[in-house]
C-alpha positions in Angstrom: 12.1 -42.3 56.2 12.6 -38.6 56.8 15.2 -38.5 54.0 12.8 -40.1 51.5 10.1 -37.6 52.5 12.5 -34.7 51.9 13.4 -36.1 48.5 9.8 -36.5 47.6 9.0 -32.9 48.6 12.0 -31.7 46.6 10.8 -33.5 43.5 7.3 -32.0 43.9 8.8 -28.6 44.1 11.0 -29.3 41.0 8.0 -30.4 38.9 6.6 -26.9 38.3 10.0 -25.6 37.2 9.6 -26.8 33.6 11.0 -23.4 32.7 13.3 -22.4 29.9 16.3 -20.3 30.7 15.3 -17.1 32.4 15.2 -13.9 30.4 16.6 -10.6 31.6 14.6 -7.6 30.4 15.6 -4.0 31.1 13.1 -1.1 31.1 13.4 2.6 31.8 11.4 3.9 34.7 8.0 5.2 33.7 7.9 2.9 30.7 6.1 -0.4 30.0 6.9 -3.9 28.8 5.0 -6.8 27.2 6.2 -10.3 28.0 5.1 -13.3 25.9 4.6 -16.7 27.5 4.4 -19.7 25.0 2.6 -22.8 26.2 1.9 -26.3 24.9 -1.4 -27.1 23.1 -2.4 -29.3 26.0 -2.9 -26.2 28.1 -5.1 -24.2 25.7 -8.2 -24.4 28.0 -6.2 -23.9 31.2 -6.1 -20.7 33.3 -2.8 -18.8 33.0 -1.4 -16.3 35.4 1.5 -14.1 36.1 3.2 -14.2 39.5 6.1 -12.3 41.2 8.7 -14.0 43.3 12.1 -15.6 43.0 11.2 -19.1 44.4 8.2 -21.0 43.5 6.7 -21.0 47.0 6.8 -17.3 47.4 5.6 -16.5 43.8 2.4 -14.5 44.3 -0.1 -14.2 41.5 -0.5 -10.7 40.1 -3.0 -11.2 37.3 -4.9 -14.2 35.8 -6.5 -15.0 32.5 -9.8 -15.6 34.1 -11.8 -12.7 35.5 -10.5 -10.1 36.2 -7.8 -9.9 33.5 -6.1 -6.8 34.9 -4.9 -5.8 38.3 -2.8 -2.8 39.3 -0.3 -2.0 36.5 -0.5 -5.6 35.0 -2.9 -7.0 32.4 -3.0 -10.4 30.7 -4.3 -11.6 27.3 -4.5 -15.2 26.0 -4.2 -16.1 22.3 -5.2 -19.7 22.0 -4.6 -19.8 18.2 -0.9 -18.9 18.6 -0.7 -20.6 22.0 0.8 -17.8 23.9 -0.4 -15.4 26.6 1.1 -12.0 27.0 1.5 -9.9 30.1 1.8 -6.1 29.9 3.2 -4.0 32.8 2.9 -0.2 32.6 4.2 2.8 34.7 7.1 0.7 36.0 9.1 1.9 38.9 12.5 0.8 40.3 10.7 -1.2 43.0 9.1 -3.3 40.3 12.5 -4.9 39.6 11.8 -8.5 40.5 11.7 -12.0 39.1 8.4 -12.9 37.5 7.0 -16.2 36.1 4.5 -17.3 33.5 2.4 -20.1 35.0 -0.3 -22.5 33.8 -2.8 -23.6 36.4 -3.3 -27.3 36.7 -6.5 -28.5 38.4 -5.8 -31.3 40.9 -2.1 -31.0 40.5 0.9 -28.7 40.7 0.9 -25.7 38.4 3.4 -25.5 35.5 5.8 -22.7 35.3 6.7 -22.2 31.7 8.9 -19.1 31.6 10.9 -17.0 34.1 11.8 -13.3 33.6 14.0 -11.0 35.6 12.8 -7.4 35.1 15.1 -4.5 35.9 13.7 -1.0 35.9 16.5 1.6 35.5 16.3 5.4 35.9 18.4 6.0 32.8 18.6 4.4 29.4 18.3 0.6 29.6 21.0 -1.6 28.3 18.8 -3.0 25.5 15.7 -1.6 24.0 13.7 -1.3 20.7 11.7 1.4 19.0 8.6 -0.6 19.6 7.6 -4.2 20.5 4.8 -4.5 17.8 5.9 -4.5 14.1 3.6 -5.3 11.2 4.3 -6.2 7.6 2.6 -7.6 4.5 3.0 -11.0 2.9 5.9 -10.9 0.4 7.3 -7.7 1.9 9.8 -7.0 4.7 10.1 -5.5 8.2 12.9 -3.8 10.0 13.5 -3.9 13.7 16.2 -1.8 15.5 17.7 -3.1 18.7 19.7 -0.4 20.6 22.2 -1.7 23.2 25.2 -0.6 25.2 26.1 -3.8 27.0 28.7 -6.3 25.6 28.1 -9.9 24.6 27.1 -12.0 21.7 24.4 -10.5 19.5 21.5 -12.7 18.4 18.1 -12.5 16.7 15.9 -15.4 17.8 12.4 -16.7 17.2 10.4 -17.9 20.2 10.7 -21.7 20.4 13.0 -21.7 17.4 16.6 -21.0 16.3 18.8 -17.9 16.6 21.0 -16.0 14.1 24.2 -14.2 15.0 24.9 -13.3 11.3 22.7 -12.7 8.2 21.1 -15.9 7.0 17.8 -17.7 6.9 15.4 -18.2 9.8 12.5 -20.6 9.3 12.7 -20.1 5.5 12.8 -16.3 5.7 15.8 -14.2 4.7 17.2 -12.2 7.7 19.9 -9.5 7.4 21.7 -8.3 10.5 23.7 -5.0 10.4 25.4 -3.2 13.2 25.7 0.6 13.2 27.6 2.7 15.7 25.8 5.3 17.8 26.8 8.2 19.9 27.5 7.6 23.7 29.2 4.3 23.1 26.0 2.7 21.9 25.2 0.4 18.9 22.1 -0.4 17.0 21.4 -3.8 15.5 19.2 -3.5 12.4 17.3 -6.6 11.7 15.6 -6.9 8.3 13.3 -9.9 7.5 12.5 -10.1 3.8 10.1 -12.3 1.8 7.6 -12.5 4.7 5.1 -15.3 4.9 1.9 -15.6 6.9 3.6 -18.2 9.1 6.2 -15.7 10.1 3.7 -14.1 12.5 5.2 -14.8 15.9 7.3 -13.5 18.8 11.0 -12.8 18.3 13.6 -11.2 20.4 16.9 -9.4 20.3 19.6 -10.8 22.5 22.8 -9.1 23.5 24.8 -10.7 26.3 22.4 -11.4 29.2 19.7 -9.0 28.1 16.8 -9.8 25.8 13.9 -7.8 24.4 10.8 -9.5 22.9 9.4 -8.2 19.6 6.1 -9.4 18.0 5.9 -9.4 14.2 2.5 -9.6 12.5 2.3 -10.5 8.8 -1.0 -9.6 7.0 -2.2 -10.5 3.5 -1.6 -8.2 0.5 -4.7 -6.1 -0.3 -5.8 -4.7 -3.7 -4.9 -1.1 -2.7 -1.4 -2.0 -1.9 1.5 -2.0 -4.3 2.9 -5.3 -5.6 6.1 -4.5 -3.8 5.1 -4.7 -0.1 6.1 -1.7 1.9 6.1 -2.4 5.6 5.1 -0.1 8.3 5.7 -0.3 12.0 2.6 0.4 14.1 2.9 1.1 17.9 0.9 -0.9 20.3 -2.1 0.4 22.2 0.2 0.6 25.2 3.0 3.0 25.6 6.2 1.6 24.0 8.0 -0.2 26.7 11.7 -0.3 26.8 12.1 2.5 24.2 13.4 5.8 25.5 14.0 8.6 23.0 15.9 7.2 20.1 19.4 8.3 19.8 20.9 9.4 16.4 22.8 6.8 14.5 26.3 7.9 13.5 28.0 5.9 10.8 30.3 7.8 8.4 28.7 11.1 9.3 25.2 9.7 8.9 22.5 9.3 11.5 19.6 7.0 12.1 17.3 9.9 11.9 18.7 10.7 8.4 18.3 7.1 7.4 14.7 7.2 8.5 14.2 10.4 6.6 15.6 8.8 3.5 13.1 6.0 3.8 10.3 8.5 4.1 11.6 10.4 1.1 11.9 7.2 -0.9 8.3 6.3 0.1 7.1 9.7 -1.0 8.9 9.4 -4.3 7.2 6.1 -4.9 3.8 7.7 -4.2 4.6 10.7 -6.6 5.6 8.3 -9.4 2.4 6.3 -8.9 0.4 9.6 -9.3 2.4 10.8 -12.3 1.6 7.7 -14.4 -2.2 8.4 -14.7 -1.6 12.1 -15.0 0.8 11.5 -17.9 -1.6 9.2 -19.6 -4.4 11.8 -19.2 -2.2 14.5 -20.9 -1.3 12.2 -23.8 -5.0 11.3 -24.4 -6.1 14.9 -24.2 -3.4 16.0 -26.7 -4.4 13.2 -29.1 -8.1 14.3 -28.9 -7.1 18.0 -29.6 -4.9 17.1 -32.6 -7.6 14.8 -34.1 -10.3 17.4 -33.6 -8.1 20.1 -35.3 -7.3 17.8 -38.3 -11.0 16.9 -38.7 -12.0 20.6 -38.6 -9.4 21.5 -41.2 -10.5 18.6 -43.4 -14.2 19.7 -43.1 -13.3 23.3 -44.1 -11.3 22.1 -47.2 -14.2 19.9 -48.3 -16.7 22.8 -48.0 -14.4 25.0 -50.1 -14.2 22.3 -52.8 -18.0 21.9 -53.0 -18.3 25.7 -53.3 -15.8 25.8 -56.2 -17.5 22.9 -58.0 -21.0 24.4 -57.7 -19.9 27.8 -58.9 -20.8 28.2 -62.7 -20.0 31.2 -64.7 -23.2 33.0 -65.9 -24.0 33.4 -69.5 -22.8 36.8 -70.5 -25.5 39.3 -71.0 -25.8 41.4 -74.1 -23.1 43.9 -74.2 -23.9 47.2 -75.8 -20.2 47.6 -76.8 -20.3 44.4 -78.9 -21.3 44.6 -82.6 -23.2 41.6 -83.8 -24.0 40.6 -87.4 -27.2 42.2 -88.8 -28.0 39.1 -91.0 -29.4 37.0 -88.2 -31.6 39.7 -86.6 -33.1 40.6 -90.0 -33.8 37.0 -90.8 -35.5 36.5 -87.4 -37.6 39.6 -87.9 -38.8 38.4 -91.4 -39.8 35.0 -89.9 -41.8 36.7 -87.1 -43.7 38.8 -89.7 -44.4 35.8 -91.9 -45.5 33.7 -89.0 -47.8 36.5 -87.8 -49.3 37.0 -91.3 -49.8 33.3 -91.7 -51.8 33.0 -88.5 -55.5 32.4 -89.3 -58.1 34.9 -88.3 -61.2 33.6 -86.8 -63.3 36.3 -88.5 -62.1 35.5 -92.0 -63.2 32.6 -94.1 -60.4 31.2 -96.2 -60.6 28.9 -99.2 -59.0 25.6 -99.2 -56.5 26.9 -101.8 -55.4 29.7 -99.5 -55.0 27.2 -96.6 -52.8 25.0 -98.7 -50.6 28.0 -99.7 -50.4 29.0 -96.1 -49.4 25.5 -95.0 -46.7 25.4 -97.7 -45.3 28.7 -96.6 -45.1 27.5 -93.0 -43.3 24.3 -94.2 -40.9 26.4 -96.2 -40.2 28.7 -93.3 -39.6 25.7 -91.1 -37.0 24.3 -93.5 -35.2 27.7 -93.6 
C-alpha cells in the first residue's frame, strides 16, 4: 500500500514536468535577458508565472501575469495572439545564476511547467550572445542576426516550436543563409540572414551552439507607401537594455572586420538614398533646360516676325521735285493754257450772256476736255 502511494505521489510530481529540453542561457553581469515561453491555445485565459528553483516543489514564483506584473528585477508580459508570454530580467548578478521555469497555473489541478531555463550570469563575455534580441523587418525584405560565440559544439538556427538549420536552406518557407566569420580572441560570429520575409515569420527564434542558446524575436511588418520596393530591414533595440550583448568585437576575416562590414552596409544605404534624391533633381534640371530653350526659340521667332512685318510695311516715298532735274516744258505750258482757258470760261454772276455765247463756251470746255 505504501508502495502504491509512493508511485502515485511520484506520478503527480511528474505531471507538471511537461517541459521541453531545458535551455542554457548565458548573460554578462549587469545585463538583461528576455525569455519566451510558448504555451498551448487551451491556456490562453490561464494565469502564467515565472518561478525559480531546480525541482518543482522548491520552485518559488517570482512574477505572475495577473497583478502585479513586475517584481524585483523581473517583469512578465502575455501575448495571447502569438500564445507566448515573455519574462525579462534586468540588472543581473552572479547570484541570479539559477534554474527557472515557465509555468501555467491550473485551477483545481497541478500547474503545468512548459519550459525550463538555466541562467548563468558571468562577470566576463558570455559564451553566446547577440547584438539584440529584438529584430524587425518588412514583408518581402530580409533581416540579419549575428550570434557571437566562443564555445564549441553544433551550430544551429531554430524557430520556436519548429525545425532547426545547421546549414543554409529553407525554414518554414523562408530562405535562410548561415555564414560563419572568424573573430579576434578565438571567437566566431554566426551571421543569419532570412530573406523573402512573410508576415507569418513573426515569431521567436534562437541561436544554438553546443549547450548554449540565445532567443531572438523577429517582427515582420507590412510594406508602407513611403518605403522602397526593395525592403531594407532595420534592427531596433528593445525598450530594455540589450541582454546578453556585451560590446561587440570586431570581425576579422581576410583583414576585414564586422565594424567595416556594418559601415559598408551604412554606405550602401546612404548611396541608395542619394540615388533616390538625384532622380527628381535630374528630372527638374532637364525640364528647366527644356523650358529655357523653348522660350529662347520663341523669342527669336517673335523678333524675326517683327522684322519681316517692318520690311513689308516700309514703302519708298514718291520722290519730291528735284531742282537739279530738268523737265520738258511742253507739259507745263499746256497745263497753264488749260488753267487760263478754264478760268476765262467760268461764268460771272454779274454778266448776262446770250445763249450763243453759252453754247460757244460749252463747246470750248468739251474741246478742252478732249485734249
